[in-house]
RONUMAR-766484 format. One record per residue (C-alpha): residue in three letters; y, x, z. Coordinates in steps of 0.05 Angstrom, whole numbers, plus 5000, padded with zeros to 4 digits. Layout:
# RONUMAR-766484
ALAYXZ ...
# end
This chain:
# RONUMAR-766484
MET155340681910 SER148940961880 SER147340931806 PRO142540381784 ALA138740921746 LEU137841331809 GLU135740711848 THR130440571795 ILE127941291798 SER127641291874 SER124140611879 PRO116840721900 GLN114740091861 SER117940341797 LEU113940981801 THR107140641811 THR106939991773 GLY110140111706 THR110039591650 ASN102539491652 GLY102239251724 SER099039511787 ALA091939511762 ALA093440011706 ALA097440431755 THR091640451803 GLY087040711749 ALA092041241730 SER092741431804 GLN085241541809 ASP085341991748 ALA091142391778 LEU087442471843 THR081342741807 GLU085743241771 LEU089343431834 LYS082743581870 ALA080243991811 LEU086744401810 ALA086544491885 ASN079444741879 ILE081545251826 ILE086945501873 GLN082245561933 THR076845911893 SER081846401863 ILE084746571932 LYS077646751954 GLN076947201892 ILE083547551909 GLU081247651981 GLU074647951957 ALA078148421909 VAL083148651962 VAL077648782014 GLN072749121966 ASN078049581937 SER081649722003 LEU088149431976 THR094149142012 LEU097448501987 PRO104548542015 SER107847902040 SER114047572011 GLU118547972058 VAL116248662037 PRO121148991987 PHE118649081916 SER116449751888 LEU111249961837 GLU106850191895 THR107249531933 GLU105349161870 ALA099049581859 ALA094449041887 ARG097448501843 MET096348951782 HIS088949001796 PRO085148651740 ARG081248181786 VAL087448001825 GLN091347881761 SER085847441733 ALA085447011796 GLY093047011802 SER093746741731 LEU089046161749 ILE093146011811 THR099646031772 SER097045561719 ALA093845081768 ALA099845061815 ALA104744921759 GLN100344371731 LEU099244081801 MET106744021812 THR107443591750 LEU102543091779 VAL105642991848 ARG112942871831 PRO116042301792 ALA116242471718 PRO123942401710 VAL124942861770 THR120243391742 VAL123543391673 LEU130643381700 ASP129043941749 THR126344351690 VAL132644201650 MET137044451707 GLN133345111717 PHE138645461675 HIS142845451737 VAL137745911770 SER138446401712 THR146046381719 ALA145446501794 ILE140947111782 ARG146047401733 THR151547291784 ALA147547641839 LEU146148221792 SER153448291771 ALA155848241844 HIS150648781864 VAL148048331920 ALA141248661926 GLU144349351932 ILE149249101985 LEU143548802025 ARG138849392018 ASP140549712085 ALA141649062122 GLY134248952134 PRO131348282155 LEU137648092194 GLY141548062130 LYS149148002121 HIS154047432121 ALA156547202053 ARG163647442069 ASP161048152078 ILE156648122016 ALA162747891976 LYS167548421999 PRO165649011954 THR166448601890 LYS171848131917 VAL167747521899 HIS169446861933 PRO164746851994 GLY163746101995 LYS161846071921 LEU157346671929 ALA153846351988 ARG152245741946 ILE149546191891 LEU145046551941 ARG142845901973 LEU140345651905 LEU136546301895 SER133746281966 THR131345571951 ASN127545881893 TYR124746431938 ILE129546981913 PHE133147231975 THR132246932045 GLU137546532081 VAL136546792152 SER141746332183 PRO147445922153 ASP151046362101 VAL147146982123 PHE142447272070 ALA137247822067 ASN133148142013 ASN125847952004 ARG120348161957 LEU123247801897 SER130647941908 SER129148681917 VAL127048691843 LEU134448621829 ASP136049271866 THR137449871820 GLY136650351879 LYS143650621868 PRO149250661920 ILE154150091915 ASP160050581911 GLU157050911850 LEU155950241816 LEU163150031827 ALA166050701806 ASN161550801745 PRO158550161717 GLU154850541662 SER150750901714 LYS147350251731 TYR142550331673 VAL141051081681 GLY134951341719 THR132150661739 LEU125750281724 GLY129749871673 ILE127549201702 THR134549001723 SER137049221655 LEU131948771622 MET134148181665 GLU141548291650 HIS140048371575 VAL136247711574 LEU141347351617 ASP147047581572 GLU145047631499 GLY138747221506 PHE141746661548 LYS147846591503 ALA143746591440 SER139146061468 SER145145621485 TYR146645571410 LEU139445521386 THR139644761379 GLU145844771335 THR142845341294 ILE136344961282 LEU139844311264 ASP144844631217 PRO142244561145 LYS145045251127 THR141545621183 GLY135845161205 HIS131245371148 ALA133846091142 TYR130046701165 GLU135147241150 VAL136547691210 ASN143947521209 LYS143246761207 THR141046671279 ALA143246331343 LEU145847011367 ASN150447041307 ARG153146361324 ALA153846511398 PHE157747151388 ASN161146941323 VAL158847571285 GLU156147691215 GLU152048311230 ASP144748281250 PHE142948431322 TRP141549171310 GLU148149301275 TRP152048891325 ILE149249211388 GLU150649911360 ALA157949731346 PRO163050141386 GLY165149551429 ASN158049451453 ARG156950131484 LEU154849841552 ARG150349321519 LEU146849861478 ALA145650291540 ARG142949681576 PHE138449501517 GLY135350191516 SER134050161590 ALA131249451583 MET125849701535 SER123750191589 GLY123449601636 ILE118449251592 ARG113949861593 ASN114649931668 MET112449211679 ALA105949351643 ARG100049741669 PRO101350471649 ASP094350561619 GLU094049911579 ILE095250271513 LEU088850671526 GLU084650041530 GLY082049581476 TYR081450111421 ALA076350661414 TRP081151251414 LYS075851721441 ASP071251571383 LEU076251801330 PRO074152461296 GLU077353111318 GLY084153211287 SER085052471268 LEU092252301252 VAL095551711288 VAL102351481262 ASP106551091312 VAL110850651266 GLY117450451297 GLY115350821359 GLY122150961389 VAL122051621428 GLY114451591430 SER113051381502 ARG106451041485 THR104451621441 LEU105752081500 THR100551701541 LEU095651751483 ALA096952491472 ALA095952651546 ASN089252291548 HIS086452451479 PRO087753191463 HIS083353151401 LEU088352721364 ARG094652891325 PHE100852441323 VAL106952271282 VAL112351851316 GLN116751491266 ASP123451151277 ARG130551141250 GLN134451781244 GLN139051571301 VAL133051561349 ILE130252251332 PRO135052671375 ASP133252261437 ALA125852321419 VAL126453081415 GLU129453101485 TYR124152621511 TRP118353061487 LYS121753711509 LYS122153421578 ASN115253101583 MET110653511537 PRO114354081503 ASN108054431478 ALA106253831436 LEU112353931391 GLU111854691392 SER104554681370 GLY105754151316 ARG100753681347 VAL106253161353 LYS111453091298 LEU117752661300 GLN119652361233 ALA125751971210 GLN122751391173 SER124950671163 PHE118950201161 PHE122549811107 ASP121950411060 PRO115650681027 GLN111951151074 THR112751901066 LYS105952141045 PRO102952571101 GLU098953201090 THR092352841104 ASP090052121105 VAL092551721163 THR086951511210 VAL090950981246 PHE097650651233 PHE099850401301 LEU105349871311 CYS106949651382 GLN111649051390 VAL114649151321 LEU112648541280 HIS115148031331 ASP122348261316 TRP121848031244 ALA120747411202 ASP114747401155 GLU118047671092 TYR120548281131 CYS113648381161 LEU110348351093 THR114848911069 ILE112849341128 LEU105449191121 ARG105349291046 HIS108549981052 LEU103250171103 ARG097749901058 ALA100350311000 ALA100150941044 ALA093250791074 GLY086851151056 PRO080350771046 LYS078450881119 THR085350791151 GLN085750271206 LEU091849871225 LEU092849741299 LEU097849201320 VAL099749111393 ASP103748491407 GLN104247871451 VAL099447441411 MET100146701427 SER094746171434 CYS095845441418 ALA096344961477 CYS090144621449 ASP083444861424 GLU083945251358 PRO077045261325 ALA079245751271 THR079546311323 HIS071946251331 GLU071246601264 ILE074847231285 PRO071047741328 GLY074247781396 ALA079647271382 GLU076646711422 LEU078646731495 PRO073946471549 PRO076045751563 PRO079545671630 PRO076645171680 LYS078544451668 PRO083544131674 LEU087744751657 LEU090944791588 PRO087045211538 ASN092745721535 MET093245751612 GLY099945391612 ARG105245701658 ALA100946331670 GLY102346541598 GLY109346271595 MET112646941585 THR109846991514 TYR112446311494 ASN119246451523 THR119447111486 ASP117646751422 ILE123846311428 MET128046911446 MET125747271384 MET127846671343 GLY134746681375 TYR135747431365 TYR132847591297 ASN129146981269 GLY123047361292 GLN116947061326 GLU110647171366 ARG104546951326 THR097646671337 VAL091447061316 THR090146601256 TYR097446671235 LEU096847431238 ARG090347411199 ASP093647031142 LEU099847471143 LEU095648101141 GLU091547841083 LYS097847731041 ALA099648461052 GLY092748721033 TRP089648801102 ASP083348491131 LEU083548301205 ILE076748531232 SER077348461308 VAL081748271367 GLN081948561437 HIS085448151491 ASP088248501553 ALA087048221622 PRO090647561633 THR097647731657 GLN104747471650 ILE106047991596 ARG099748011556 HIS099148511499 THR093548391449 LYS090648911402 VAL089348691331 ILE085349151285 ALA085549111209 VAL082849521151 PRO084849541077 LEU082248981034 
# end
């Protein structure tokens, strides 16, 4: 016997009349049709723009069955294709909310966590690697399950859910093959190596699978406890780094950084390091060169990369701007890896002294350099920290700044899902409005930033911030936000914020 609730949801009359009668429903239907047509027009126009960009630039846009690689994604990374693709993503997501019953849409969204779990299972069972050589004919679930001794029937159901979400292809009943999306899960390593040496999974790869596994493990588990953490009076209003959903999920007192470096988390730490490389590999390699006038800085200008890790972004800058000098700062534990990184990629930079590696906590006062710093550069640093921690970092930099020093922040800057008039006052902050009826922040097309914001809350009580929020935060630390430079609209959008001493 079916549930009365389900019968109500599935009843055509219940979805059209509502409590105000058929006349009100008819009016709402007309409004929805107008919106549907506008969204369909955005999609059609954007497809034409992609076609023009592909033809004019002699690009190839691979189909859904072509395996993923950085080379095959080149067309989708083209700025015009990305811009049109973002419009399609936003319009298509909004369109879907209009054509399905509201309870179905919300419930389907609620249940999407099963897709995340299925992806983690496929990663842990090395499915993409097992299917790599099977080609379009694929393999039966019992053969996919053999290397890891997973139950073939359960694995088939996992892969069917993923195939339904366009990750893998079900070629015939219980027979699955890789496609463009599932091949993103492939580390490129032989299955025998992965089974014999699990740590090798994170070495010598693009880091994208490491990023996924990191999010699906630490991130997913922290998110599962976020509601309890927010509603708990002791932690709901706290911003300390060790009073987070992650602390509750893993039942630990240490903050994320101390916990992940503990001896028992050796594999997690290796994966996290590889995941950070994955973030960089998902971005355009030259994006750090754009949005700031590096070439206009005077000869010998000093750029300090604060919290710069091994200095991968500084390496890009150093290779393209030989007139600049650099200091890469991070914790003492990072410096040996940074030395090896530069010896491998640009040894003459260290030998000549043009690039220096410095052990420096950004929570401590800055070591005074030999000359005034031209640019303090922080890339994806502040989003890890709550406001009070950020103010400490920014005030130390302000104390070490000269009168002409500039502060360059690179982060995923959020927009509100509504118009925000205050951004009109900040040069470069205001984004061109998308065509109606799209949300002002482009909805699903920018969803990665908003998901990351919640993940930062779960990990460290950190956050992504809006431009106006950053302006006010910088002012408290003695900095004046003077301009903003937005990157091309992509799923991972890094914005450059420039400030000078007040």
